[in-house]
C-alpha positions in Angstrom: -22.9 8.2 11.7 -22.3 6.3 8.5 -23.4 2.7 8.7 -22.4 1.2 11.9 -18.7 1.6 11.5 -18.4 5.2 12.7 -15.7 6.3 15.1 -17.4 9.3 16.7 -16.8 9.2 20.5 -19.2 7.3 22.6 -18.5 7.1 26.3 -20.0 5.5 29.4 -21.0 7.3 32.6 -17.4 7.4 33.7 -16.3 9.1 30.5 -14.6 6.0 29.1 -15.0 4.7 25.6 -17.8 2.2 25.4 -16.4 -1.4 25.5 -18.4 -2.4 22.4 -16.7 0.4 20.4 -13.4 -0.6 21.8 -13.8 -4.2 20.7 -14.8 -3.0 17.2 -11.8 -0.8 16.9 -9.5 -3.6 18.1 -10.8 -6.0 15.4 -12.1 -4.0 12.5 -8.7 -3.7 10.6 -8.6 -7.5 10.4 -11.8 -7.3 8.4 -10.9 -4.2 6.4 -8.4 -6.0 4.3 -11.5 -7.2 2.5 -11.7 -3.7 0.9 -8.3 -2.1 1.2 -5.8 -4.8 0.5 -4.5 -5.1 -3.2 -5.5 -8.8 -3.2 -9.2 -7.7 -2.8 -9.0 -5.5 -5.9 -7.3 -8.2 -7.9 -10.0 -10.7 -6.8 -12.7 -8.6 -8.4 -10.7 -7.9 -11.5 -10.0 -11.6 -11.9 -13.7 -12.2 -12.2 -14.2 -9.4 -14.7 -15.4 -6.7 -12.4 -14.0 -3.3 -13.5 -13.1 -0.7 -10.9 -13.0 -0.7 -7.1 -16.7 -0.2 -6.5 -18.0 -3.1 -8.5 -15.7 -5.4 -6.5 -16.7 -3.7 -3.3 -20.5 -4.0 -3.9 -20.2 -7.5 -5.3 -18.0 -8.9 -2.5 -19.8 -7.2 0.4 -23.3 -8.0 -0.9 -22.5 -11.5 -2.1 -23.7 -13.2 1.1 -27.2 -11.8 0.4 -27.4 -13.6 -3.0 -28.2 -11.8 -6.3 -30.3 -9.1 -4.8 -31.3 -5.9 -6.7 -29.8 -2.5 -6.2 -32.7 -1.4 -4.0 -31.8 -4.0 -1.4 -28.1 -3.2 -1.4 -28.9 0.5 -1.1 -31.3 -0.1 1.8 -28.9 -2.2 3.8 -25.7 -0.3 3.1 -27.7 2.8 3.9 -25.4 5.7 3.1 -24.7 5.2 -0.6 -26.7 7.1 -3.2 -29.1 4.9 -5.0 -27.8 5.8 -8.5 -24.2 5.1 -7.3 -25.2 1.6 -6.2 -27.2 1.0 -9.4 -24.0 1.6 -11.5 -22.7 -1.7 -10.1 -25.7 -3.7 -9.0 -27.3 -5.9 -10.5 -24.7 -5.8 -13.3 -22.1 -7.6 -11.0 -24.3 -10.7 -10.8 -24.2 -11.1 -14.6 -20.4 -11.0 -14.5 -19.9 -13.2 -11.5 -22.2 -15.2 -9.3 -22.4 -14.6 -5.6 -20.8 -18.0 -5.0 -17.9 -17.0 -7.2 -17.5 -13.7 -5.4 -17.6 -15.4 -2.0 -14.9 -17.8 -3.0 -12.8 -14.9 -4.5 -13.3 -12.8 -1.4 -12.1 -15.6 1.0 -9.1 -16.4 -1.2 -8.2 -12.7 -1.3 -8.5 -12.3 2.4 -6.4 -15.4 2.9 -3.6 -14.1 0.8 -3.8 -10.6 2.3 -3.7 -11.8 5.9 -0.9 -14.3 5.2 1.1 -11.6 3.6 0.5 -9.0 6.4 0.7 -11.4 9.4 3.7 -13.4 8.2 4.8 -15.9 10.7 2.0 -15.0 13.1 -0.6 -16.5 10.7 -0.4 -19.9 12.2 0.5 -18.9 15.7 -1.2 -20.0 18.9 -2.3 -16.4 19.5 -4.2 -16.3 16.2 -5.9 -19.6 17.0 -6.9 -18.3 20.5 -8.2 -15.0 19.1 -10.1 -16.9 16.4 -11.8 -19.1 19.0 -12.8 -16.1 21.2 -14.1 -14.1 18.2 -16.1 -17.0 16.9 -17.7 -17.5 20.3 -18.7 -13.8 20.2 -20.0 -13.9 16.6 -22.1 -17.0 17.2 -23.6 -15.6 20.4 -24.9 -12.3 19.0 -28.5 -12.0 17.7 -29.0 -11.4 14.0 -32.8 -10.8 14.4 -33.6 -7.8 12.2 -30.0 -7.6 11.0 -29.9 -8.8 7.4 -26.2 -8.3 6.6 -25.1 -9.9 9.9 -27.5 -12.9 9.3 -26.3 -13.4 5.7 -22.7 -13.6 6.8 -23.5 -15.7 9.8 -25.1 -18.2 7.5 -21.9 -18.8 5.5 -19.8 -21.9 6.3 -16.9 -21.3 8.6 -13.5 -21.6 7.1 -10.9 -24.0 8.7 -7.8 -21.8 9.0 -7.8 -19.8 12.3 -6.8 -16.5 10.7 -9.9 -16.9 8.4 -12.1 -17.9 11.3 -11.0 -14.6 13.0 -11.8 -12.6 9.8 -15.2 -14.3 9.4 -16.1 -13.7 13.0 -15.3 -10.0 12.7 -17.2 -9.8 9.5 -20.3 -11.0 11.3 -19.7 -8.7 14.3 -19.1 -5.6 12.2 -22.1 -6.2 10.0 -24.2 -6.8 13.1 -23.0 -3.5 14.5 -23.7 -1.8 11.2 -27.3 -3.2 11.1 -27.8 -1.8 14.5 -26.4 1.5 13.6 -28.9 1.8 10.7 -31.7 1.0 13.1 -30.4 3.8 15.3 -30.3 6.3 12.4 -33.8 5.4 11.2 -35.1 5.8 14.8 -33.5 9.2 15.0 -35.1 10.3 11.7 -31.7 10.7 9.9 -31.8 9.7 6.3 -28.7 8.3 4.4 -27.3 11.5 3.1 -28.1 13.4 6.2 -26.2 10.8 8.2 -23.1 11.6 6.1 -23.5 15.3 6.5 -23.7 15.0 10.3 -20.8 12.5 10.3 -18.6 14.9 8.2 -19.3 17.7 10.7 -18.7 15.5 13.7 -15.4 14.0 12.4 -14.1 17.1 10.7 -13.9 15.2 7.4 -13.9 17.0 4.1 -17.5 17.0 2.9 -16.6 16.7 -0.8 -14.3 13.8 -0.1 -17.0 11.8 1.8 -19.8 12.9 -0.6 -17.9 11.7 -3.7 -17.1 8.3 -2.1 -20.8 7.7 -1.4 -22.0 8.9 -4.8 -24.2 11.9 -3.8 -24.4 15.1 -5.9 -23.6 18.5 -4.5 -27.3 19.4 -4.8 -28.3 16.4 -2.8 -25.7 17.1 -0.1 -26.8 20.8 0.2 -30.4 19.8 0.3 -29.7 17.5 3.2 -27.7 20.1 5.0 -30.7 22.5 4.5 -33.0 20.0 6.1 -30.7 19.5 9.0 -30.4 23.2 9.4 -34.2 23.5 9.5 -34.1 21.0 12.4 -31.5 23.0 14.2 -28.8 20.3 13.9 -26.3 22.1 11.7 -25.4 25.8 11.3 -27.2 27.5 8.4 -25.4 27.5 5.0 -24.0 30.9 4.5 -22.5 30.2 1.1 -19.7 27.9 2.4 -18.5 24.8 0.5 -19.8 21.4 1.4 -16.6 20.8 3.4 -17.7 23.4 6.0 -20.6 21.7 7.9 -20.7 22.8 11.5 -22.9 21.0 14.0 -25.0 22.8 16.5 -25.2 21.7 20.1 -28.4 19.8 19.2 -26.6 18.2 16.3 -23.7 17.0 18.5 -26.2 15.7 21.1 -28.1 13.8 18.4 -24.8 12.3 17.0 -23.8 11.2 20.5 -27.2 9.6 21.1 -27.0 7.7 17.9 -23.5 6.5 18.6 -24.4 5.5 22.2 -27.4 3.6 20.9 -25.2 1.8 18.3 -22.7 0.8 21.0 -25.5 -0.4 23.3 -27.0 -2.5 20.5 -23.5 -4.0 19.7 -22.7 -4.9 23.3 -23.8 -8.5 23.0 -20.4 -9.7 21.8 -18.6 -8.4 24.9 -21.3 -9.7 27.2 -21.1 -13.1 25.6 -17.4 -13.3 26.3 -17.3 -11.6 29.7 -14.8 -9.0 30.7 -11.7 -11.3 31.0 -12.1 -13.1 27.7 -13.1 -9.9 25.9 -10.0 -8.0 27.2 -7.9 -11.0 26.2 -9.3 -10.8 22.6 -8.5 -7.1 22.5 -5.0 -7.8 23.6 -4.5 -10.7 21.2 -5.7 -8.5 18.3 -3.1 -5.7 19.0 0.0 -7.3 17.4 -2.1 -8.6 14.5 -3.5 -5.2 13.7 -0.1 -3.7 13.9 1.0 -6.0 11.1 -2.0 -5.0 9.0 -1.3 -1.3 9.5 2.4 -1.8 8.7 1.5 -3.6 5.5 -0.6 -0.6 4.4 -3.8 -2.6 4.2 -5.8 0.0 6.2 -6.3 3.6 5.1 -5.5 6.2 7.8 -8.2 8.4 6.3 -11.2 6.3 5.6 -15.0 6.9 5.2 -15.6 5.2 8.6 -13.5 7.8 10.4 -12.1 4.7 12.1 -9.0 4.9 14.4 -7.6 1.4 15.0 -7.0 0.3 18.5 -3.6 -1.2 18.9 -3.4 -2.8 22.4 -0.1 -3.7 24.1 -0.6 -7.4 23.2 -1.9 -10.4 25.1 -1.5 -10.2 28.8 
């Protein structure tokens, strides 16, 4: 329950992982180099952006144009407003959105070429790119600002970048839907993180600090959730000790199930055979990304990559 990229379990009636979540896990590491690869950090620094977060906010928000901090906070959802405001709108005075988009694409190109090696120009990458682009251009972006902003960008020519661009659209489309599910459930940004930490067993302090919330804000959110019967009352524990109640686990499952249902358009657009083919094609590519160290095993998404056996 963060911003559309959570990995809490969501299953169908047969107890199997929802296919939309499976597709996301299969492809997301190919997008995540945008944030975790060293080339991404260097890209921001080359434009004069100091520190990881200025590069992150600048490159992820660049498709929106030079928007104020309030817009970024609203769309990214689970970052503290003051945390965002330390980077936005200052980033736009250092580098324009157009410069950041160019730097982002160049960094991803370098990172994927390094990680994928000889697979970069392979027929499998070209096929995966075609399938992923079909999915990305078939999903609705109505009411989904981050997805729409990325979908409006010109498509690159190289297949490995087409694959990355497609997953960028798909993961932001999923994220926008997740925000809608959270808002509908009455879970505010910091509350979503508290619930997510409890559901995933992530250290609360670790997650809180990476989203810029104070201890007081975190504890106030946990108190609100306790009043709703969603987390166990605070008995003096540290913020790392959030425990969900049955009602909290049920709410979390409902939000994740709704997120998956809202993200299912991509799989439906491809159909079972082509979607499974895309999952299989992505497996060896994701293995390369993981081996290169460009995806963090412990990440704020709680995301576990899906590495399939390969194309069948």
